[in-house]
C-alpha positions in Angstrom: 0.0 0.0 0.0 1.4 3.4 -1.0 2.2 5.8 1.7 0.4 9.2 1.9 1.8 12.0 -0.2 2.0 15.7 0.5 -0.6 17.8 -1.5 0.8 21.2 -2.3 -1.4 24.2 -3.1 -0.6 26.0 -6.4 -2.1 29.2 -7.7 -1.4 28.2 -11.4 0.1 25.5 -13.5 0.8 24.8 -17.2 0.4 21.4 -18.7 1.4 20.4 -22.2 0.2 17.1 -23.9 2.2 16.0 -26.9 2.4 13.0 -29.2 1.7 11.9 -32.8 -1.3 13.5 -34.5 -3.2 10.3 -34.0 -2.4 10.0 -30.3 -5.4 12.1 -29.2 -3.5 14.8 -27.4 -6.1 17.4 -28.3 -8.8 15.3 -26.7 -6.8 14.6 -23.6 -6.0 18.3 -23.2 -9.6 19.3 -23.9 -10.9 16.9 -21.2 -8.4 18.1 -18.6 -9.2 21.8 -19.4 -13.0 21.1 -19.3 -12.7 19.3 -15.9 -10.6 22.2 -14.6 -13.1 24.8 -15.8 -16.0 22.9 -14.3 -14.5 23.1 -10.8 -14.1 26.9 -11.1 -10.5 27.2 -12.3 -9.5 29.9 -14.8 -8.1 28.3 -18.0 -6.5 29.3 -21.2 -5.6 26.7 -23.9 -3.4 26.5 -27.0 -3.8 23.6 -29.4 -0.6 23.4 -31.6 -0.9 20.9 -34.4 0.7 20.3 -37.7 -0.8 21.0 -41.1 -0.1 17.4 -42.3 -3.3 15.3 -42.6 -1.2 12.5 -41.1 2.5 12.7 -41.0 4.6 9.4 -40.8 4.2 7.9 -37.3 7.0 9.0 -35.0 8.2 11.7 -37.2 9.3 15.1 -36.0 6.9 16.9 -38.3 3.9 15.0 -37.1 3.9 16.0 -33.4 0.7 17.5 -32.1 0.5 19.5 -28.9 -2.1 20.9 -26.5 -1.1 23.3 -23.8 -3.4 24.4 -21.0 -2.8 27.0 -18.3 -4.9 26.6 -15.1 -5.2 29.1 -12.4 -7.1 29.9 -9.2 -8.4 33.1 -10.8 -8.5 34.6 -14.2 -5.9 33.3 -16.7 -4.8 35.4 -19.6 -2.5 33.2 -21.6 -1.7 29.5 -22.1 1.7 30.2 -20.4 5.2 30.6 -21.9 6.6 27.3 -20.6 4.9 24.2 -19.0 5.3 22.7 -15.6 4.3 19.3 -16.8 5.1 17.8 -20.2 3.5 14.7 -21.5 5.5 13.2 -24.3 3.9 10.1 -25.8 6.9 9.3 -28.1 10.5 10.2 -28.8 9.6 12.8 -31.5 7.3 14.6 -29.0 10.1 14.8 -26.4 12.6 16.0 -29.0 10.4 18.8 -30.3 8.4 19.8 -27.2 11.0 19.9 -24.5 11.8 23.4 -25.5 8.4 24.4 -24.2 9.1 23.0 -20.7 10.5 24.8 -17.7 13.9 23.5 -16.4 12.2 22.0 -13.4 9.2 20.6 -15.2 7.9 17.1 -14.6 8.0 15.0 -17.8 5.8 12.0 -18.4 6.8 9.6 -21.2 5.6 6.3 -22.6 8.8 4.2 -22.5 7.2 1.7 -25.0 7.6 4.4 -27.7 11.3 5.0 -27.1 12.7 1.9 -28.8 15.9 2.3 -30.9 13.8 2.6 -34.0 11.7 5.4 -32.4 14.8 7.2 -31.4 16.2 7.0 -34.9 13.0 8.5 -36.4 13.3 11.3 -33.9 16.9 11.9 -35.0 18.5 11.0 -31.6 22.2 10.2 -32.0 22.3 7.8 -29.1 20.0 5.5 -27.1 20.6 7.6 -23.9 18.0 10.2 -25.0 17.7 11.9 -21.6 21.4 12.5 -21.3 21.6 13.7 -24.9 19.0 16.3 -24.2 20.4 17.2 -20.8 17.3 16.1 -18.9 17.6 15.1 -15.3 16.1 11.6 -15.0 14.7 12.3 -11.5 12.1 14.6 -13.1 10.9 12.0 -15.6 8.0 9.7 -15.0 9.0 6.7 -17.2 5.9 4.6 -17.6 5.2 1.7 -20.1 1.9 3.3 -21.1 1.3 1.2 -24.2 1.8 -2.1 -22.5 -0.3 -1.1 -19.4 -3.2 0.0 -21.7 -3.0 -3.4 -23.5 -3.1 -5.2 -20.1 -6.0 -3.0 -19.0 -8.1 -3.7 -22.1 -7.1 -7.3 -22.8 -10.6 -8.6 -22.1 -12.4 -5.7 -23.7 -12.8 -7.3 -27.1 -11.2 -4.3 -28.8 -8.7 -4.8 -31.6 -5.1 -3.7 -31.2 -5.6 -0.5 -33.2 -8.5 0.6 -31.1 -6.6 -0.3 -27.9 -3.7 1.9 -28.8 -6.0 4.8 -29.4 -6.7 4.7 -25.6 -3.1 5.5 -24.6 -4.0 9.2 -24.3 -6.5 8.4 -21.6 -3.8 6.7 -19.5 -1.7 9.8 -19.7 -4.8 11.9 -18.8 -5.4 9.7 -15.8 -1.8 10.2 -14.6 -2.2 14.0 -14.9 -5.5 13.9 -13.1 -3.8 12.1 -10.3 -1.0 14.6 -10.2 -3.5 17.5 -9.8 -6.1 15.7 -7.7 -8.9 15.9 -10.3 -12.2 14.1 -9.7 -12.4 11.2 -12.2 -16.2 11.3 -12.1 -16.0 14.5 -14.1 -13.8 12.8 -16.7 -16.2 9.9 -16.8 -19.2 12.2 -17.4 -17.4 13.9 -20.2 -16.5 10.6 -21.9 -20.0 9.2 -21.5 -21.5 12.3 -23.1 -18.9 12.3 -25.9 -19.4 8.6 -26.7 -23.1 8.5 -25.9 -23.8 6.5 -29.1 -20.9 4.1 -28.3 -21.2 3.3 -24.6 -18.7 0.5 -24.7 -15.9 2.8 -26.0 -16.8 5.3 -23.3 -16.5 2.6 -20.5 -13.2 1.3 -21.9 -11.7 4.8 -22.0 -12.9 5.4 -18.4 -11.3 2.1 -17.4 -7.9 3.3 -18.9 -8.2 6.8 -17.2 -8.7 5.0 -13.9 -5.7 2.8 -14.6 -3.5 5.8 -15.2 -4.7 7.5 -12.0 -4.0 4.3 -10.0 -0.6 3.9 -11.5 0.4 7.4 -10.3 -1.2 6.8 -6.9 0.5 3.4 -6.3 3.9 4.1 -7.8 4.1 7.8 -6.9 5.8 8.0 -10.2 9.0 9.8 -9.2 6.9 12.8 -8.0 7.5 14.0 -4.4 4.0 15.5 -4.1 0.7 16.0 -5.9 -0.9 19.4 -6.3 -4.2 21.2 -5.9 -5.4 24.4 -7.5 -8.2 26.0 -5.5 -10.6 28.4 -7.2 -11.2 31.9 -6.1 -14.9 32.9 -5.6 -16.5 33.3 -9.0 -19.7 35.2 -10.0 -22.5 32.6 -9.6 -23.8 31.2 -12.8 -23.4 28.4 -15.3 -19.8 28.0 -16.7 -18.4 26.0 -19.5 -15.1 25.5 -21.3 -15.6 27.0 -24.7 -13.4 27.5 -27.8 -13.4 30.7 -29.7 -15.0 29.2 -32.7 -17.9 27.8 -30.7 -18.3 31.1 -28.9 -18.4 32.9 -32.2 -21.2 30.5 -33.4 -23.1 31.1 -30.2 -22.8 34.8 -30.6 -24.3 34.7 -34.0 -27.2 32.5 -32.7 -27.8 34.8 -29.8 -27.9 37.9 -32.1 -30.4 36.2 -34.5 -32.6 35.3 -31.6 -32.5 38.8 -30.1 -33.2 40.4 -33.5 -36.1 38.0 -34.2 -34.4 36.7 -37.4 -33.3 33.4 -39.0 -29.5 32.9 -39.0 -27.9 31.9 -42.3 -24.3 30.8 -42.7 -22.9 30.3 -46.2 -19.4 28.9 -45.9 -16.7 26.8 -47.5 -14.5 24.6 -45.2 -11.1 26.1 -44.4 -8.7 25.8 -41.5 -9.0 27.2 -38.9 -12.6 28.5 -39.4 -14.5 25.2 -40.3 -15.6 24.6 -36.7 -18.0 27.5 -36.9 -19.8 25.8 -39.8 -19.7 22.5 -37.9 -21.2 24.0 -34.7 -23.9 26.0 -36.4 -25.0 23.0 -38.5 -26.0 21.3 -35.2 -28.6 23.9 -34.4 -31.3 23.6 -37.1 -33.9 23.4 -34.3 -32.9 27.0 -33.3 -33.7 28.3 -36.8 -30.1 28.2 -38.1 -29.6 27.5 -41.8 -26.1 26.4 -42.9 -24.9 25.8 -46.5 -21.5 24.2 -47.2 -20.9 25.8 -50.6 -18.7 24.7 -53.5 -16.2 27.6 -53.0 -15.5 30.8 -51.1 -17.2 33.1 -53.6 -20.5 31.2 -53.4 -20.3 31.1 -49.6 -20.3 34.8 -49.5 -22.7 35.4 -52.4 -25.3 33.0 -50.9 -25.1 34.9 -47.6 -25.7 38.2 -49.4 -28.8 36.6 -51.0 -30.0 35.5 -47.6 -29.4 39.0 -46.3 -31.4 40.6 -49.1 -34.2 38.1 -48.3 -34.2 39.3 -44.6 -32.1 36.9 -42.7 -29.1 37.6 -40.4 -26.4 36.4 -42.8 -22.9 35.5 -42.1 -20.0 33.8 -44.0 -16.9 32.3 -42.3 -13.4 31.8 -43.7 -9.7 32.6 -43.2 -7.3 34.9 -45.0 -7.2 33.0 -48.3 -11.0 33.0 -48.4 -11.1 36.8 -47.8 -9.1 37.2 -51.0 -11.7 35.2 -52.9 -14.7 36.8 -51.2 -13.6 40.4 -51.8 -15.7 41.0 -54.9 -18.8 39.7 -53.2 -18.0 41.7 -50.0 -17.9 44.8 -52.3 -21.4 43.9 -53.5 -22.6 44.0 -49.9 -20.9 47.4 -49.5 -22.6 49.0 -52.4 -26.0 47.4 -51.8 -25.6 48.4 -48.1 -26.8 45.0 -46.8 -26.1 43.6 -43.3 -23.5 40.8 -43.5 -21.1 39.4 -40.9 -17.8 38.2 -42.5 -15.7 36.1 -40.0 -12.0 35.9 -40.8 -10.2 33.4 -38.6 -6.7 34.6 -39.4 -3.9 32.1 -40.0 -0.3 32.2 -41.2 0.2 33.4 -44.8 0.8 34.4 -47.5 -0.9 31.8 -49.8 -1.4 28.5 -48.0 1.4 29.6 -45.7 1.0 28.1 -42.2 -2.6 26.9 -42.2 -2.7 25.6 -38.6 -0.8 28.5 -37.1 -1.9 32.0 -36.0 -1.1 35.5 -37.2 -2.6 39.0 -37.3 -1.7 39.6 -40.9 -5.1 40.2 -42.5 -5.8 43.6 -40.9 -5.0 45.8 -43.8 -6.6 43.3 -46.2 -10.0 43.6 -44.4 -9.7 47.3 -44.1 -8.6 48.1 -47.7 -8.4 44.9 -49.7 -11.3 45.7 -52.1 -11.6 47.8 -55.2 -13.0 51.3 -55.0 -13.9 53.3 -51.9 -15.2 50.3 -50.0 -15.6 51.2 -46.2 -16.3 48.3 -43.9 -16.4 48.2 -40.1 -13.8 45.9 -38.5 -14.1 44.3 -35.0 -11.3 42.0 -33.5 -12.0 39.5 -30.8 -9.6 39.6 -27.9 -9.9 36.1 -26.3 -11.8 32.8 -26.9 -14.6 33.7 -24.6 -14.8 37.3 -25.9 -15.5 35.8 -29.4 -19.2 35.6 -28.2 -19.4 39.3 -27.4 -17.5 40.3 -30.6 -19.7 38.2 -32.8 -22.8 39.6 -31.1 -21.5 43.2 -31.5 -20.7 42.5 -35.2 -24.3 41.3 -35.8 -25.8 44.3 -34.0 -23.7 46.7 -36.0 -24.5 45.1 -39.3 -28.3 45.0 -38.7 -28.6 48.4 -37.2 -26.4 50.2 -39.7 -27.0 48.1 -42.8 -23.4 47.3 -43.6 -21.1 44.3 -44.0 -18.9 43.9 -40.9 -15.7 42.0 -40.6 -15.1 40.0 -37.4 -11.4 39.2 -37.0 -10.4 36.3 -34.8 -7.3 34.2 -35.3 -6.2 30.5 -34.9 -5.0 31.2 -31.4 -8.3 32.4 -30.0 -10.5 30.3 -32.3 -8.9 27.0 -31.3 -8.0 28.1 -27.7 -10.6 27.9 -24.9 -11.5 29.6 -21.7 -14.0 29.3 -18.8 -17.1 31.1 -20.0 -20.1 32.2 -17.9 -23.2 31.7 -20.0 -25.1 34.9 -20.3 -28.9 35.2 -20.2 -30.8 36.6 -23.2 -32.2 39.4 -21.0 -28.6 40.6 -20.2 -27.7 41.1 -23.9 -28.2 44.5 -25.5 -31.2 45.0 -27.8 -30.8 44.6 -31.6 -33.1 46.8 -33.7 -32.7 46.3 -37.4 -33.2 49.5 -39.4 -36.4 48.6 -41.2 -38.6 50.7 -43.5 -41.3 52.7 -41.9 -45.0 52.6 -42.6 -44.8 56.3 -43.8 -42.5 55.2 -46.7 -45.0 52.7 -48.1 -45.7 53.3 -51.8 -42.9 55.9 -52.2 -39.9 54.0 -50.9 -36.5 54.2 -52.7 -33.7 52.0 -51.4 -31.1 54.7 -50.5 -33.3 57.0 -48.4 -31.3 57.6 -45.2 -31.8 58.5 -41.6 -30.5 62.1 -41.3 -28.4 61.4 -38.2 -26.9 58.0 -38.8 -27.0 58.1 -42.7 -28.3 54.4 -42.5 -30.6 53.5 -45.3 -33.9 51.8 -44.6 -34.2 48.0 -45.0 -37.1 46.6 -47.0 -37.6 42.9 -47.2 -38.6 41.5 -50.6 -42.3 40.7 -50.7 -43.4 43.7 -48.6 -46.2 45.4 -50.5 -45.4 49.0 -51.3 -41.6 48.6 -51.0 -40.5 47.3 -54.4 -36.9 48.1 -55.1 -33.8 46.9 -56.9 -30.2 46.6 -55.5 -27.1 45.7 -57.5 -23.5 46.2 -58.1 -23.9 49.2 -60.4 -23.9 52.7 -58.7 -27.4 54.0 -58.0 -28.9 57.4 -57.8 -29.2 58.3 -54.1 -32.7 59.8 -54.6 -34.4 57.5 -57.1 -32.4 54.2 -56.8 -32.0 54.0 -60.6 -28.7 53.2 -62.1 -26.5 56.3 -62.4 -23.2 57.2 -63.9 -23.4 60.9 -62.8 -20.0 61.9 -61.4 -21.5 64.1 -58.7 -23.9 61.4 -57.5 -21.0 58.8 -57.4 -18.9 61.2 -55.4 -21.8 61.8 -53.0 -22.6 58.1 -52.6 -18.9 57.2 -51.8 -18.8 59.9 -49.2 -22.2 58.8 -47.7 -21.1 55.2 -47.4 -17.8 56.2 -45.7 -19.5 58.7 -43.4 -22.1 56.1 -42.4 -19.4 53.8 -41.1 -17.6 56.7 -39.4 -20.7 57.6 -37.5 -21.2 54.1 -36.0 -20.8 54.5 -32.2 -18.2 52.3 -30.6 -17.0 52.1 -27.0 -14.1 54.3 -25.9 -10.6 52.9 -25.9 -9.9 51.7 -22.3 -6.5 52.0 -20.6 -5.4 49.7 -17.8 -2.4 49.8 -15.5 -0.7 53.1 -14.7 -3.3 55.1 -16.5 -2.2 58.6 -15.4 1.6 58.4 -15.3 2.9 55.5 -17.4 6.3 55.8 -19.0 5.2 53.3 -21.6 1.9 52.6 -23.2 1.6 49.1 -24.8 -0.9 49.0 -27.7 -2.3 45.9 -29.4 -5.4 44.5 -31.0 -7.3 41.3 -31.1 -6.0 38.0 -29.7 -2.8 39.3 -28.2 -4.7 40.9 -25.3 -3.7 38.3 -22.7 0.0 38.3 -23.5 0.3 42.1 -23.6 -1.8 42.5 -20.4 0.4 39.9 -18.7 3.6 41.7 -19.8 2.3 44.9 -18.4 1.5 43.3 -15.1 5.0 41.8 -14.8 6.6 45.2 -15.6 4.5 46.9 -13.0 5.5 44.3 -10.4 9.1 45.3 -11.1 8.2 48.9 -10.2 7.9 50.1 -13.8 5.2 52.6 -14.8 3.3 50.9 -17.7 -0.2 51.0 -19.2 -2.0 49.0 -21.8 -4.6 49.9 -24.4 -6.1 47.3 -26.6 -8.3 47.7 -29.7 -11.3 45.5 -30.3 -13.1 48.1 -32.5 -10.7 49.1 -35.3 -13.0 50.7 -37.9 -14.3 53.1 -36.9 -11.7 53.7 -34.2 -12.9 54.8 -30.8 -13.5 58.5 -30.5 -10.8 58.9 -27.8 -8.1 57.1 -29.8 -6.0 60.2 -30.6 -6.3 61.5 -27.1 -5.1 58.2 -25.6 -2.2 57.6 -28.0 -0.8 61.1 -27.7 -1.1 61.2 -23.9 2.0 59.1 -23.2 5.7 59.8 -23.6 6.4 56.4 -25.3 4.1 54.1 -27.1 4.8 50.7 -28.5 2.4 48.9 -30.9 2.9 45.1 -30.6 1.3 42.9 -33.2 1.8 39.5 -34.9 2.6 41.1 -38.3 5.1 43.5 -39.7 3.3 46.7 -38.5 -0.2 46.8 -39.9 -2.0 48.4 -36.9 0.9 50.8 -36.4 0.6 51.9 -40.0 -3.2 52.3 -39.7 -2.9 54.4 -36.5 -0.2 56.6 -38.0 -2.6 57.2 -40.9 -5.5 58.1 -38.6 -3.8 60.0 -35.8 -1.7 63.1 -36.8 1.8 63.1 -35.4 1.6 59.6 -33.9 5.0 57.9 -34.2 5.1 54.7 -32.1 7.8 52.2 -31.5 6.9 48.7 -32.8 7.3 45.1 -31.7 6.5 42.7 -34.5 6.7 38.9 -34.8 5.4 36.7 -37.6 6.2 33.2 -36.2 2.8 31.5 -36.3 3.1 31.1 -32.5 1.7 33.2 -29.7 3.8 35.9 -28.1 6.1 34.8 -25.3 5.4 37.1 -22.3 9.0 36.9 -21.0 10.3 38.2 -24.4 7.7 41.0 -24.4 8.9 42.1 -21.0 12.5 42.1 -22.1 11.8 44.1 -25.2 9.6 46.6 -23.3 12.1 47.1 -20.6 14.6 48.3 -23.2 12.1 50.9 -24.4 11.5 52.2 -20.9 
């Protein structure tokens, strides 16, 4: 019988699961993060997987990782380096050890470290730990494959199916290490495999075996750990990815506006999960069409918008290139449309499973003619819900296409999300035609204050009209090539976007006396906020301002940016936001911090760079 172990209290921990693409590391990490969120921990996750459909087994290019940061309170990033690394084979250890802290606990499957596995992973010797400079006392060396085979020998499963359960053994070990309730894991698995209960029960059996192995052997670990949760606001919480939160935001907006939701989309990494999620909700009045290409995905959504639905189309950067002509049609027709761009590494196919912020100037200016379009950027996985809802409200109330920028990091990452009630969400009031306009309606009549035209739905008696890609007379709606009319319509469309009210730019940290203001947009919020906090803990005077609304910019943008002695704009591109802000704010000349690596910022590197600026 194993002796009792010490249980240490932690305020945060980072765990990274890694293995072959077929080893189920994403699922193991997802279960662990979901269980942690369900007990009230703050979480932030980062799935890091290759673009290969299935790289050769055991190869360096085929390693898939899933990192989760768990804390007693709010967690802003997935963490720079991990405290626990699970490496299911030699290639995973070789490629993922660089993401581990020097004192990290490492869990390996020794059955996947045979000489042939080591050669595939390009180890020069069989003493792989010494070759990498790893202290063996920190390594939990477990024959996971054999133990899973022993555990399931009477299950009736074939060998291939048995090997797919290895991830659950590793999950069980990690659950033991952090004193997680296995009943929560069992509930997750029974729900996931509800139609295949035998698979669920076999996986639960393996999770328990991994937990028991850690408990009985103590697995080279001097203590286990517990992360208590701070008091949270009462309510229902769930672990949610950014793509799912985006889908829920669209659904909530349609419900609030009293409209059907239509999504026209073409599958593309990393946006496809939005289509997958919405396709599950036909009972909520959601219509989804998987189109033959990006152009038809956008064009079908424009048709649905013309017919009176809340219309959206989802894609990534390459799809924005293809949709640009149809997006222009929505601009000149002044139809509500939400265009979701889940940014990935480019150009061209680039890094399809990695994350960047390189589409900003494309969505602002990447269309022919004067083609103004509002742009909103989500700042975290959970904030994708609010950003999607805001994009829908803006599109419907101001009759304009709106771009919602997320990125692979926030779309695939997850966080603990408190489910809102419909009553708590702001009202959405589409700008419909009035009864007084019946019989004399023309499509480009406008509200004098907002310059928003009035939306007539086809089939409404007395509101017959035509929209199209050719310029129209602002008074009659007839096709017009008059130069003065075209000049006026271009100015009206631009001014309509400029008049859309957006929240002021908020500043956190040393608001009144900062020596450095850190500026960013979108999914880098957590990393920049964390860098600011670390600098402030060192006694530095630092503030942080983060853009979610980019076009139109908040009314106080110039005042905030010009208030501080030094400003650095940090972004995952070569300076697109900095260029846009210089264009919009007279005399603004910021320092810049730019990376285009396909990976999230590293907080420690941000701190180092910002210290030099101060």
